[in-house]
Rosetta silent file (secondary structure, phi, psi, omega in degrees, C-alpha in Angstrom):
SEQUENCE: MSHPRIARIVSFLISGVLTVLAACASVLEPEAPAQVTAVPPLPAAFKTSNLTADPAMVLLGQLTMIGVIVTNTGAQADNGTVTMYFDGRPLKSQNITLAAGESHNVTFPLSSSQNGTHLIQIGESTFTLMVHVVDPNMMGDMGPM
SCORE:     score description
SCORE:     0.000 S_00000001
   1 L     0.000  124.930 -179.407   94.722   76.067   90.392 S_00000001
   2 L  -103.794  147.501 -179.460   92.163   77.545   88.204 S_00000001
   3 L   -97.486  130.089 -175.888   91.733   81.152   87.634 S_00000001
   4 H   -62.250  -33.667 -179.399   88.143   82.435   87.940 S_00000001
   5 H   -68.825  -40.535  177.973   88.487   84.747   85.008 S_00000001
   6 H   -64.886  -40.488  179.354   89.695   81.930   82.683 S_00000001
   7 H   -62.060  -41.528  179.394   86.858   79.719   83.889 S_00000001
   8 H   -66.691  -38.447  179.142   84.313   82.420   83.009 S_00000001
   9 H   -64.987  -44.583  179.461   85.860   82.898   79.501 S_00000001
  10 H   -63.561  -44.216  179.213   85.792   79.157   78.797 S_00000001
  11 H   -61.790  -40.929  179.393   82.220   78.924   80.068 S_00000001
  12 H   -64.567  -44.479  179.492   81.228   81.868   77.873 S_00000001
  13 H   -63.166  -44.457  179.732   82.907   80.321   74.803 S_00000001
  14 H   -62.498  -45.327 -178.814   81.291   76.933   75.370 S_00000001
  15 H   -65.879  -34.090  177.558   77.842   78.456   75.806 S_00000001
  16 H   -66.731  -43.106  178.458   78.356   80.548   72.638 S_00000001
  17 H   -63.704  -43.625  179.822   79.363   77.514   70.566 S_00000001
  18 H   -64.032  -37.951  178.658   76.382   75.535   71.844 S_00000001
  19 H   -65.100  -42.713  178.706   74.047   78.426   71.015 S_00000001
  20 H   -64.910  -43.041  178.802   75.413   78.632   67.458 S_00000001
  21 H   -62.669  -41.726  179.278   75.102   74.858   66.998 S_00000001
  22 H   -64.548  -39.430  179.442   71.508   74.903   68.244 S_00000001
  23 H   -66.119  -41.362  178.931   70.622   77.739   65.867 S_00000001
  24 H   -65.095  -41.180 -178.741   72.144   75.899   62.898 S_00000001
  25 H   -64.536  -34.540 -179.005   70.326   72.694   63.764 S_00000001
  26 H   -74.560  -24.063  179.705   66.960   74.466   63.858 S_00000001
  27 H   -79.978  -38.736 -177.573   67.554   75.985   60.390 S_00000001
  28 L   -72.882  136.201  176.182   68.574   72.755   58.723 S_00000001
  29 L   -87.763  151.908  175.317   65.772   70.453   57.633 S_00000001
  30 L   -64.251  149.710 -177.766   66.099   66.765   58.181 S_00000001
  31 L   -63.491  130.414  179.758   67.336   64.932   55.098 S_00000001
  32 L   -70.536  144.748  178.370   64.475   63.884   52.837 S_00000001
  33 L   -64.621  146.458 -179.993   64.191   60.157   52.209 S_00000001
  34 L   -64.742  136.606  177.762   65.627   59.018   48.878 S_00000001
  35 L  -103.849  130.239  178.850   63.058   58.662   46.143 S_00000001
  36 L  -101.526  121.439  179.025   63.392   55.771   43.724 S_00000001
  37 L  -109.625  125.126  178.660   61.981   56.464   40.292 S_00000001
  38 L   -71.344  134.295  177.723   61.398   53.542   37.962 S_00000001
  39 L   -89.192  122.881 -179.665   62.935   54.051   34.535 S_00000001
  40 L   -67.406  149.767  179.057   60.449   53.096   31.824 S_00000001
  41 L   -65.053  152.959  179.032   61.704   50.553   29.270 S_00000001
  42 L   -61.573  138.527  177.773   62.982   51.909   25.987 S_00000001
  43 L   -68.390  166.107  177.821   60.228   52.182   23.378 S_00000001
  44 L   -61.656  143.908  176.118   60.316   50.034   20.262 S_00000001
  45 L  -144.505  118.552 -177.816   62.768   51.194   17.598 S_00000001
  46 E   -93.618  129.085  177.215   62.966   49.491   14.205 S_00000001
  47 E  -122.413  145.988  179.608   66.369   49.351   12.460 S_00000001
  48 E  -111.015  153.117  176.921   67.105   47.880    9.036 S_00000001
  49 E  -157.197  165.149  174.160   70.148   45.977    7.784 S_00000001
  50 E    54.994   51.580  175.902   71.326   43.663    4.990 S_00000001
  51 E   -72.190  126.271 -177.867   69.293   45.164    2.136 S_00000001
  52 E  -136.007  161.521  172.024   69.616   42.858   -0.881 S_00000001
  53 E  -131.454  134.219 -179.519   68.133   42.327   -4.347 S_00000001
  54 E  -132.236  105.764   -2.287   67.969   38.879   -5.953 S_00000001
  55 L   -78.638  163.446 -176.985   68.980   39.201   -8.707 S_00000001
  56 L   -86.880  -16.109  178.140   70.790   42.543   -8.355 S_00000001
  57 E  -127.354  123.427 -174.602   70.907   43.145  -12.131 S_00000001
  58 E  -132.084  164.276  172.354   67.688   42.636  -14.119 S_00000001
  59 E   -88.454  160.673  176.148   66.145   43.184  -17.540 S_00000001
  60 L   -51.750  130.062  177.141   63.254   45.581  -18.048 S_00000001
  61 L    81.121   -9.176 -179.543   60.153   43.989  -16.552 S_00000001
  62 L   -74.533  140.557 -178.897   62.097   41.140  -14.894 S_00000001
  63 E   -79.447  135.064  170.783   61.088   40.334  -11.317 S_00000001
  64 E  -130.502  150.387  178.436   63.603   40.785   -8.502 S_00000001
  65 E  -103.920  121.682  177.628   63.050   40.220   -4.784 S_00000001
  66 E   -96.213  125.971 -178.622   64.143   43.051   -2.499 S_00000001
  67 E  -127.493  148.925  177.866   64.862   41.854    1.048 S_00000001
  68 E  -150.464  146.599  175.059   65.839   43.567    4.286 S_00000001
  69 E   -95.235  126.987  178.235   66.219   42.486    7.904 S_00000001
  70 E  -111.483  128.471 -178.039   64.194   44.624   10.320 S_00000001
  71 E  -123.636  134.500  173.512   65.123   44.465   14.034 S_00000001
  72 E   -87.857  105.145 -177.741   63.293   45.949   17.015 S_00000001
  73 L   -87.673   -1.194  179.461   66.181   47.357   19.078 S_00000001
  74 L   -84.939 -175.735 -177.485   63.840   48.690   21.790 S_00000001
  75 L  -106.409    8.803  179.335   62.617   46.991   24.963 S_00000001
  76 L  -131.750  148.074  174.711   58.914   46.901   24.040 S_00000001
  77 L   -71.811  150.883  177.400   56.930   45.107   21.341 S_00000001
  78 E  -164.393  166.388  173.241   55.342   47.286   18.686 S_00000001
  79 E  -113.037  157.106 -178.730   54.034   47.304   15.158 S_00000001
  80 E  -159.157  175.046 -179.786   55.288   49.512   12.375 S_00000001
  81 E  -112.358  128.867  176.049   55.324   50.060    8.646 S_00000001
  82 E  -102.582  121.225 -176.707   58.297   49.085    6.496 S_00000001
  83 E  -116.933  132.447  174.977   58.371   51.161    3.296 S_00000001
  84 E   -97.530  129.836  177.765   60.472   50.536    0.199 S_00000001
  85 E  -106.324  138.211  177.685   61.495   53.647   -1.753 S_00000001
  86 E  -117.001  112.005 -176.077   62.381   53.521   -5.464 S_00000001
  87 L    52.359   42.413  174.905   64.514   56.504   -6.520 S_00000001
  88 L    85.457   -3.919  179.872   63.300   58.455   -3.469 S_00000001
  89 E  -108.945  135.276  177.692   59.585   57.775   -3.965 S_00000001
  90 E   -62.559  132.617 -176.045   57.616   55.403   -1.700 S_00000001
  91 E  -116.693  -47.922 -178.645   56.680   52.353   -3.748 S_00000001
  92 E  -144.017  152.395  179.382   55.495   49.530   -1.455 S_00000001
  93 E  -138.545  154.402  173.293   54.839   49.051    2.270 S_00000001
  94 E  -138.064  140.112  173.964   54.277   46.213    4.731 S_00000001
  95 E   -92.510  134.938  178.565   53.009   46.329    8.302 S_00000001
  96 E  -135.096  157.574  174.413   54.937   44.190   10.798 S_00000001
  97 E  -124.727  128.243 -179.402   54.843   43.486   14.533 S_00000001
  98 E  -129.297  136.497  172.152   58.076   42.714   16.393 S_00000001
  99 L   -73.468  166.829  177.238   58.734   41.778   20.012 S_00000001
 100 L   -57.604  127.895  178.342   61.613   43.475   21.840 S_00000001
 101 L    79.066   -3.443 -177.161   64.894   42.329   20.265 S_00000001
 102 L   -80.572  147.516  175.435   63.141   40.361   17.493 S_00000001
 103 E  -121.282  151.452  179.808   64.280   40.435   13.840 S_00000001
 104 E  -147.321  139.166  176.017   62.287   39.618   10.720 S_00000001
 105 E   -87.244  121.587  179.932   63.182   39.373    7.035 S_00000001
 106 E  -108.328  131.841 -179.862   60.842   41.561    4.975 S_00000001
 107 E  -124.398  148.266  176.938   60.667   41.042    1.193 S_00000001
 108 E  -130.844  128.231  171.090   59.126   43.048   -1.637 S_00000001
 109 E   -76.292  142.152 -178.927   58.728   41.826   -5.229 S_00000001
 110 E  -142.091  133.201  174.532   59.850   44.474   -7.730 S_00000001
 111 E  -132.668  116.704 -175.624   59.642   44.679  -11.509 S_00000001
 112 L  -101.094  139.297  174.829   60.965   47.885  -13.086 S_00000001
 113 L  -106.424   15.706 -179.552   59.965   49.292  -16.454 S_00000001
 114 L  -117.021  120.591  178.861   62.662   51.981  -16.206 S_00000001
 115 L   -69.662  147.589  173.296   66.100   51.357  -17.697 S_00000001
 116 E   120.367 -164.766 -179.524   69.191   52.430  -15.734 S_00000001
 117 E   -98.828  130.098 -175.808   70.560   52.529  -12.204 S_00000001
 118 E  -128.326  140.686  178.855   67.983   52.934   -9.432 S_00000001
 119 E   -91.527  122.386  175.072   68.343   53.608   -5.722 S_00000001
 120 E  -104.124  131.746  178.689   66.342   51.278   -3.471 S_00000001
 121 E  -135.950  133.614  171.986   65.952   52.404    0.148 S_00000001
 122 E  -134.267  118.111 -175.794   64.270   50.774    3.137 S_00000001
 123 L    60.975 -131.740  179.084   64.788   52.540    6.463 S_00000001
 124 L   -92.550    4.404 -178.180   68.425   53.594    6.695 S_00000001
 125 E   -97.015  139.532  178.723   69.562   50.853    4.264 S_00000001
 126 E  -130.070  158.396 -179.962   70.188   51.511    0.553 S_00000001
 127 E  -151.837  144.970  176.439   70.976   49.393   -2.508 S_00000001
 128 E  -102.175  121.854  179.342   71.659   50.192   -6.171 S_00000001
 129 E  -103.825  132.175  178.904   69.594   48.142   -8.637 S_00000001
 130 E  -102.481  123.512  177.353   70.713   47.872  -12.295 S_00000001
 131 E  -117.156  124.498 -176.860   67.930   47.556  -14.897 S_00000001
 132 E  -116.809  151.894  175.374   68.988   46.836  -18.504 S_00000001
 133 L   -75.944  -41.866 -178.981   67.119   46.820  -21.804 S_00000001
 134 L  -122.414  146.543  179.301   69.248   43.947  -23.121 S_00000001
 135 L   -59.969  115.369 -177.776   71.029   41.247  -21.108 S_00000001
 136 H   -63.116  -22.844  178.613   74.590   42.648  -20.679 S_00000001
 137 H   -73.094  -21.024 -177.711   75.984   39.079  -20.629 S_00000001
 138 H   -90.345   -8.997 -174.302   74.688   38.507  -24.190 S_00000001
 139 L   -91.324   -5.766 -173.787   76.358   41.616  -25.687 S_00000001
 140 L   -57.019  -41.058 -174.597   79.984   40.480  -25.274 S_00000001
 141 L  -105.916    9.434 -175.404   80.563   39.060  -28.792 S_00000001
 142 L   -74.093  -31.979 -179.450   78.157   41.225  -30.797 S_00000001
 143 L    65.281 -176.139 -178.862   80.759   43.864  -31.775 S_00000001
 144 L   -71.387  149.761 -179.516   79.834   47.129  -33.521 S_00000001
 145 L  -106.214    0.000    0.000   76.748   47.188  -35.726 S_00000001
């Protein structure tokens, strides 16, 4: 046995809920389709490693070969300039082209007319070069003069 008053309350509640749901649905926009954006490849980036001098200790005016490995760590080929600094001043440069992931050994001939310890830098790599007036290996038995 149903009671007419309860039936009217239930009917009223159901119609109210449906009205609220319909109002919410009209306010909400349909979900936008997902957009896929292509990520561009990383640009070329040159990194240096394994800076060496052969020989590492030289006499004034003696030739030494400065070498460094340059690697393109980016995802695109590019060209760039490799610069060797001598005591903080740019001394020599070479232009190179590297494919993505490619490495290349770059060398610079160097002959110093300045005695002492000198800082060689290429990219983020550094090396200390010793330049002597007299061969230090020949001074061992000379004693005081």
